[in-house]
N, CA, C and O atoms as a GROMACS GRO file, in nm:
protein
  292
    1MET      N    1  -5.715  -2.609   1.522
    1MET     CA    2  -5.610  -2.519   1.516
    1MET      C    3  -5.504  -2.565   1.409
    1MET      O    4  -5.436  -2.483   1.347
    2PHE      N    5  -5.494  -2.696   1.394
    2PHE     CA    6  -5.385  -2.740   1.293
    2PHE      C    7  -5.446  -2.768   1.159
    2PHE      O    8  -5.393  -2.847   1.081
    3SER      N    9  -5.563  -2.699   1.129
    3SER     CA   10  -5.619  -2.720   0.990
    3SER      C   11  -5.548  -2.630   0.889
    3SER      O   12  -5.486  -2.531   0.928
    4LEU      N   13  -5.558  -2.662   0.762
    4LEU     CA   14  -5.520  -2.591   0.658
    4LEU      C   15  -5.631  -2.549   0.566
    4LEU      O   16  -5.715  -2.631   0.529
    5PRO      N   17  -5.634  -2.427   0.531
    5PRO     CA   18  -5.546  -2.312   0.576
    5PRO      C   19  -5.550  -2.276   0.726
    5PRO      O   20  -5.640  -2.311   0.801
    6THR      N   21  -5.450  -2.207   0.760
    6THR     CA   22  -5.434  -2.167   0.906
    6THR      C   23  -5.564  -2.091   0.950
    6THR      O   24  -5.594  -1.991   0.885
    7PRO      N   25  -5.636  -2.126   1.045
    7PRO     CA   26  -5.760  -2.046   1.087
    7PRO      C   27  -5.726  -1.901   1.113
    7PRO      O   28  -5.622  -1.870   1.170
    8ALA      N   29  -5.816  -1.810   1.070
    8ALA     CA   30  -5.802  -1.667   1.082
    8ALA      C   31  -5.902  -1.616   1.167
    8ALA      O   32  -5.914  -1.494   1.173
    9ALA      N   33  -5.977  -1.687   1.233
    9ALA     CA   34  -6.083  -1.635   1.328
    9ALA      C   35  -6.083  -1.725   1.458
    9ALA      O   36  -6.187  -1.765   1.510
   10LEU      N   37  -5.981  -1.746   1.496
   10LEU     CA   38  -5.970  -1.831   1.635
   10LEU      C   39  -5.938  -1.739   1.744
   10LEU      O   40  -5.840  -1.665   1.742
   11GLU      N   41  -6.030  -1.746   1.846
   11GLU     CA   42  -6.022  -1.655   1.961
   11GLU      C   43  -5.888  -1.692   2.040
   11GLU      O   44  -5.856  -1.808   2.068
   12TRP      N   45  -5.819  -1.586   2.070
   12TRP     CA   46  -5.691  -1.602   2.156
   12TRP      C   47  -5.719  -1.667   2.280
   12TRP      O   48  -5.636  -1.750   2.318
   13ARG      N   49  -5.822  -1.645   2.350
   13ARG     CA   50  -5.859  -1.704   2.477
   13ARG      C   51  -5.865  -1.855   2.462
   13ARG      O   52  -5.839  -1.924   2.561
   14LYS      N   53  -5.898  -1.911   2.346
   14LYS     CA   54  -5.892  -2.048   2.328
   14LYS      C   55  -5.764  -2.109   2.320
   14LYS      O   56  -5.746  -2.219   2.372
   15ILE      N   57  -5.669  -2.045   2.254
   15ILE     CA   58  -5.534  -2.080   2.243
   15ILE      C   59  -5.467  -2.079   2.389
   15ILE      O   60  -5.398  -2.175   2.423
   16GLU      N   61  -5.485  -1.984   2.463
   16GLU     CA   62  -5.447  -1.976   2.599
   16GLU      C   63  -5.504  -2.090   2.680
   16GLU      O   64  -5.430  -2.154   2.755
   17ALA      N   65  -5.630  -2.118   2.669
   17ALA     CA   66  -5.687  -2.221   2.745
   17ALA      C   67  -5.636  -2.361   2.700
   17ALA      O   68  -5.632  -2.452   2.783
   18LEU      N   69  -5.602  -2.379   2.588
   18LEU     CA   70  -5.531  -2.508   2.543
   18LEU      C   71  -5.396  -2.523   2.608
   18LEU      O   72  -5.362  -2.630   2.657
   19PHE      N   73  -5.316  -2.413   2.609
   19PHE     CA   74  -5.183  -2.423   2.665
   19PHE      C   75  -5.199  -2.458   2.814
   19PHE      O   76  -5.126  -2.544   2.864
   20VAL      N   77  -5.296  -2.391   2.888
   20VAL     CA   78  -5.302  -2.407   3.034
   20VAL      C   79  -5.360  -2.559   3.046
   20VAL      O   80  -5.316  -2.627   3.139
   21ALA      N   81  -5.446  -2.610   2.966
   21ALA     CA   82  -5.493  -2.743   2.982
   21ALA      C   83  -5.382  -2.831   2.952
   21ALA      O   84  -5.392  -2.945   2.999
   22LEU      N   85  -5.276  -2.804   2.884
   22LEU     CA   86  -5.165  -2.885   2.868
   22LEU      C   87  -5.050  -2.864   2.977
   22LEU      O   88  -4.938  -2.913   2.964
   23GLY      N   89  -5.090  -2.787   3.085
   23GLY     CA   90  -4.998  -2.762   3.194
   23GLY      C   91  -4.905  -2.651   3.175
   23GLY      O   92  -4.802  -2.652   3.243
   24ALA      N   93  -4.926  -2.554   3.093
   24ALA     CA   94  -4.845  -2.444   3.072
   24ALA      C   95  -4.840  -2.352   3.195
   24ALA      O   96  -4.943  -2.320   3.255
   25LYS      N   97  -4.718  -2.311   3.230
   25LYS     CA   98  -4.698  -2.209   3.345
   25LYS      C   99  -4.714  -2.080   3.250
   25LYS      O  100  -4.665  -2.068   3.138
   26VAL      N  101  -4.790  -1.992   3.315
   26VAL     CA  102  -4.818  -1.867   3.247
   26VAL      C  103  -4.752  -1.746   3.327
   26VAL      O  104  -4.761  -1.735   3.449
   27SER      N  105  -4.688  -1.660   3.248
   27SER     CA  106  -4.618  -1.548   3.312
   27SER      C  107  -4.662  -1.425   3.233
   27SER      O  108  -4.644  -1.415   3.112
   28GLU      N  109  -4.723  -1.329   3.312
   28GLU     CA  110  -4.775  -1.203   3.254
   28GLU      C  111  -4.654  -1.122   3.239
   28GLU      O  112  -4.566  -1.130   3.325
   29GLY      N  113  -4.639  -1.037   3.128
   29GLY     CA  114  -4.541  -0.949   3.106
   29GLY      C  115  -4.584  -0.810   3.089
   29GLY      O  116  -4.695  -0.783   3.133
   30ASN      N  117  -4.513  -0.712   3.032
   30ASN     CA  118  -4.566  -0.577   3.022
   30ASN      C  119  -4.662  -0.568   2.916
   30ASN      O  120  -4.657  -0.639   2.816
   31GLY      N  121  -4.749  -0.483   2.938
   31GLY     CA  122  -4.861  -0.465   2.830
   31GLY      C  123  -4.927  -0.594   2.799
   31GLY      O  124  -4.972  -0.667   2.888
   32SER      N  125  -4.932  -0.621   2.679
   32SER     CA  126  -5.006  -0.743   2.627
   32SER      C  127  -4.916  -0.878   2.623
   32SER      O  128  -4.962  -0.986   2.588
   33ARG      N  129  -4.801  -0.858   2.657
   33ARG     CA  130  -4.701  -0.977   2.650
   33ARG      C  131  -4.747  -1.084   2.751
   33ARG      O  132  -4.790  -1.057   2.864
   34VAL      N  133  -4.733  -1.207   2.701
   34VAL     CA  134  -4.753  -1.316   2.802
   34VAL      C  135  -4.663  -1.426   2.759
   34VAL      O  136  -4.637  -1.444   2.641
   35ARG      N  137  -4.616  -1.499   2.855
   35ARG     CA  138  -4.514  -1.608   2.831
   35ARG      C  139  -4.566  -1.744   2.881
   35ARG      O  140  -4.630  -1.754   2.986
   36PHE      N  141  -4.536  -1.850   2.798
   36PHE     CA  142  -4.597  -1.980   2.840
   36PHE      C  143  -4.473  -2.068   2.842
   36PHE      O  144  -4.381  -2.056   2.760
   37GLU      N  145  -4.477  -2.156   2.941
   37GLU     CA  146  -4.365  -2.268   2.954
   37GLU      C  147  -4.424  -2.404   2.981
   37GLU      O  148  -4.490  -2.427   3.082
   38ILE      N  149  -4.399  -2.494   2.887
   38ILE     CA  150  -4.436  -2.630   2.904
   38ILE      C  151  -4.311  -2.722   2.872
   38ILE      O  152  -4.253  -2.716   2.763
   39ASN      N  153  -4.275  -2.803   2.971
   39ASN     CA  154  -4.168  -2.902   2.957
   39ASN      C  155  -4.037  -2.827   2.923
   39ASN      O  156  -3.956  -2.874   2.843
   40GLN      N  157  -4.017  -2.712   2.986
   40GLN     CA  158  -3.896  -2.618   2.972
   40GLN      C  159  -3.885  -2.573   2.833
   40GLN      O  160  -3.776  -2.536   2.789
   41VAL      N  161  -3.998  -2.574   2.755
   41VAL     CA  162  -4.007  -2.496   2.626
   41VAL      C  163  -4.080  -2.372   2.653
   41VAL      O  164  -4.184  -2.370   2.719
   42VAL      N  165  -4.024  -2.263   2.599
   42VAL     CA  166  -4.080  -2.127   2.639
   42VAL      C  167  -4.118  -2.058   2.509
   42VAL      O  168  -4.042  -2.057   2.413
   43ALA      N  169  -4.244  -1.997   2.508
   43ALA     CA  170  -4.289  -1.922   2.402
   43ALA      C  171  -4.337  -1.784   2.449
   43ALA      O  172  -4.398  -1.781   2.556
   44SER      N  173  -4.318  -1.672   2.382
   44SER     CA  174  -4.371  -1.550   2.424
   44SER      C  175  -4.463  -1.495   2.312
   44SER      O  176  -4.432  -1.497   2.193
   45PHE      N  177  -4.581  -1.444   2.362
   45PHE     CA  178  -4.666  -1.389   2.260
   45PHE      C  179  -4.719  -1.251   2.308
   45PHE      O  180  -4.712  -1.221   2.427
   46HIS      N  181  -4.770  -1.168   2.215
   46HIS     CA  182  -4.856  -1.050   2.245
   46HIS      C  183  -4.996  -1.094   2.228
   46HIS      O  184  -5.030  -1.153   2.125
   47ARG      N  185  -5.085  -1.067   2.332
   47ARG     CA  186  -5.216  -1.092   2.319
   47ARG      C  187  -5.282  -0.990   2.215
   47ARG      O  188  -5.260  -0.869   2.222
   48PRO      N  189  -5.362  -1.046   2.121
   48PRO     CA  190  -5.416  -0.942   2.019
   48PRO      C  191  -5.507  -0.841   2.106
   48PRO      O  192  -5.573  -0.878   2.202
   49HIS      N  193  -5.501  -0.721   2.062
   49HIS     CA  194  -5.600  -0.621   2.109
   49HIS      C  195  -5.616  -0.509   1.996
   49HIS      O  196  -5.530  -0.485   1.912
   50PRO      N  197  -5.730  -0.450   2.006
   50PRO     CA  198  -5.836  -0.470   2.084
   50PRO      C  199  -5.925  -0.583   2.032
   50PRO      O  200  -6.024  -0.613   2.098
   51GLU      N  201  -5.900  -0.645   1.925
   51GLU     CA  202  -5.990  -0.765   1.873
   51GLU      C  203  -5.958  -0.885   1.962
   51GLU      O  204  -5.857  -0.891   2.032
   52LYS      N  205  -6.040  -0.971   1.955
   52LYS     CA  206  -6.019  -1.083   2.030
   52LYS      C  207  -5.961  -1.215   1.953
   52LYS      O  208  -5.917  -1.311   2.015
   53GLU      N  209  -5.966  -1.208   1.814
   53GLU     CA  210  -5.912  -1.312   1.738
   53GLU      C  211  -5.774  -1.310   1.720
   53GLU      O  212  -5.721  -1.200   1.705
   54ALA      N  213  -5.698  -1.419   1.720
   54ALA     CA  214  -5.553  -1.428   1.705
   54ALA      C  215  -5.526  -1.405   1.548
   54ALA      O  216  -5.604  -1.447   1.463
   55LYS      N  217  -5.414  -1.338   1.520
   55LYS     CA  218  -5.379  -1.309   1.386
   55LYS      C  219  -5.330  -1.448   1.326
   55LYS      O  220  -5.298  -1.538   1.404
   56VAL      N  221  -5.326  -1.462   1.206
   56VAL     CA  222  -5.264  -1.596   1.145
   56VAL      C  223  -5.132  -1.620   1.185
   56VAL      O  224  -5.099  -1.735   1.214
   57TYR      N  225  -5.049  -1.527   1.192
   57TYR     CA  226  -4.892  -1.558   1.240
   57TYR      C  227  -4.900  -1.599   1.381
   57TYR      O  228  -4.816  -1.681   1.417
   58GLN      N  229  -4.993  -1.554   1.474
   58GLN     CA  230  -5.002  -1.598   1.601
   58GLN      C  231  -5.043  -1.749   1.610
   58GLN      O  232  -4.987  -1.832   1.682
   59VAL      N  233  -5.147  -1.772   1.531
   59VAL     CA  234  -5.192  -1.916   1.531
   59VAL      C  235  -5.074  -2.002   1.490
   59VAL      O  236  -5.042  -2.101   1.556
   60LYS      N  237  -5.006  -1.965   1.376
   60LYS     CA  238  -4.884  -2.051   1.341
   60LYS      C  239  -4.778  -2.060   1.441
   60LYS      O  240  -4.717  -2.166   1.459
   61ASP      N  241  -4.750  -1.937   1.520
   61ASP     CA  242  -4.656  -1.952   1.626
   61ASP      C  243  -4.712  -2.038   1.734
   61ASP      O  244  -4.634  -2.111   1.796
   62ALA      N  245  -4.825  -2.037   1.760
   62ALA     CA  246  -4.898  -2.125   1.862
   62ALA      C  247  -4.886  -2.275   1.826
   62ALA      O  248  -4.873  -2.365   1.909
   63MET      N  249  -4.891  -2.289   1.698
   63MET     CA  250  -4.882  -2.437   1.654
   63MET      C  251  -4.740  -2.488   1.651
   63MET      O  252  -4.717  -2.607   1.674
   64ALA      N  253  -4.638  -2.395   1.623
   64ALA     CA  254  -4.501  -2.433   1.643
   64ALA      C  255  -4.469  -2.465   1.789
   64ALA      O  256  -4.401  -2.561   1.823
   65PHE      N  257  -4.518  -2.384   1.866
   65PHE     CA  258  -4.492  -2.413   2.023
   65PHE      C  259  -4.551  -2.541   2.051
   65PHE      O  260  -4.481  -2.622   2.112
   66LEU      N  261  -4.665  -2.573   2.017
   66LEU     CA  262  -4.744  -2.701   2.060
   66LEU      C  263  -4.648  -2.819   1.998
   66LEU      O  264  -4.617  -2.913   2.071
   67ILE      N  265  -4.608  -2.812   1.878
   67ILE     CA  266  -4.528  -2.908   1.820
   67ILE      C  267  -4.388  -2.934   1.893
   67ILE      O  268  -4.337  -3.045   1.907
   68ALA      N  269  -4.337  -2.816   1.937
   68ALA     CA  270  -4.210  -2.818   2.012
   68ALA      C  271  -4.226  -2.891   2.135
   68ALA      O  272  -4.134  -2.962   2.174
   69VAL      N  273  -4.346  -2.882   2.210
   69VAL     CA  274  -4.348  -2.936   2.336
   69VAL      C  275  -4.414  -3.083   2.319
   69VAL      O  276  -4.449  -3.147   2.418
   70GLY      N  277  -4.428  -3.127   2.203
   70GLY     CA  278  -4.457  -3.270   2.175
   70GLY      C  279  -4.604  -3.299   2.132
   70GLY      O  280  -4.638  -3.416   2.119
   71VAL      N  281  -4.685  -3.207   2.113
   71VAL     CA  282  -4.825  -3.222   2.068
   71VAL      C  283  -4.814  -3.263   1.922
   71VAL      O  284  -4.751  -3.194   1.842
   72ILE      N  285  -4.876  -3.378   1.887
   72ILE     CA  286  -4.868  -3.426   1.756
   72ILE      C  287  -5.014  -3.386   1.691
   72ILE      O  288  -5.123  -3.420   1.738
   73PRO      N  289  -4.994  -3.307   1.576
   73PRO     CA  290  -5.132  -3.268   1.517
   73PRO      C  291  -5.214  -3.386   1.446
   73PRO      O  292  -5.325  -3.363   1.396
   0.00000   0.00000   0.00000
């Protein structure tokens, strides 16, 4: 996930699985919105649809969230 260039073919479900494995609290929102909280740090995303792969900006946002909660690349 932290490779450069940013992966363009990463399945969103794998990103979510990583968040959950790190202890994220998951809150479903309206439509495709989903919210994750780890160590009182919150990030909101829209799940990609209809495709399964995360867009590059979503991967970058996920990386920023991971760094904010203390994950060291």
